C-alpha positions, -999 to +999 in steps of 0.1 A: -002+002-003+014+038-006+001+066+008-002+097-004+026+112+014+050+088+004+046+100-032+051+134-015+084+125+005+099+110-026+091+142-045+108+160-015+136+141-021+140+141-058+140+184-053+168+178-024+187+160-055+181+190-079+192+210-052+228+192-051+214+191-011+226+170+018+202+142+028+208+119+061+191+086+062+192+056+090+213+028+082+183+010+082+162+029+063+187+036+033+180+005+013+141+017+018+147+049+004+169+035-026+141+013-038+124+044-037+141+070-053+169+051-072+188+080-078+198+079-037+219+047-048+250+070-064+240+102-047+276+117-035+258+140-008+240+112+008+247+103+043+241+074+062+238+071+094+254+040+118+230+036+140+204+019+123+174+029+149+185+066+162+199+093+137+224+111+160+238+140+142+273+130+156+309+121+142+303+088+159+270+084+138+279+098+107+317+097+104+341+122+105+333+136+070+299+130+069+294+151+103+320+178+087+297+185+056+261+184+075+282+205+096+291+234+068+259+230+051+241+241+083+264+270+089+263+287+053+226+287+054 
């Protein structure tokens, strides 16, 4: 079953890709998102958290490079 909000959310992800935005996904949800939006599979600005249950924006969860990239994007905006 596909909910209307699912289509809307997929569209938001596609728009984020088009504007070259950083996207952060929980590790456990990454395969689902890549299936729903195939462009995520090769998207260079996708950061996957290492904790499958919680998404902490920290170097320990996102990796040093991913964390620094997200932090810089927030500072610039």
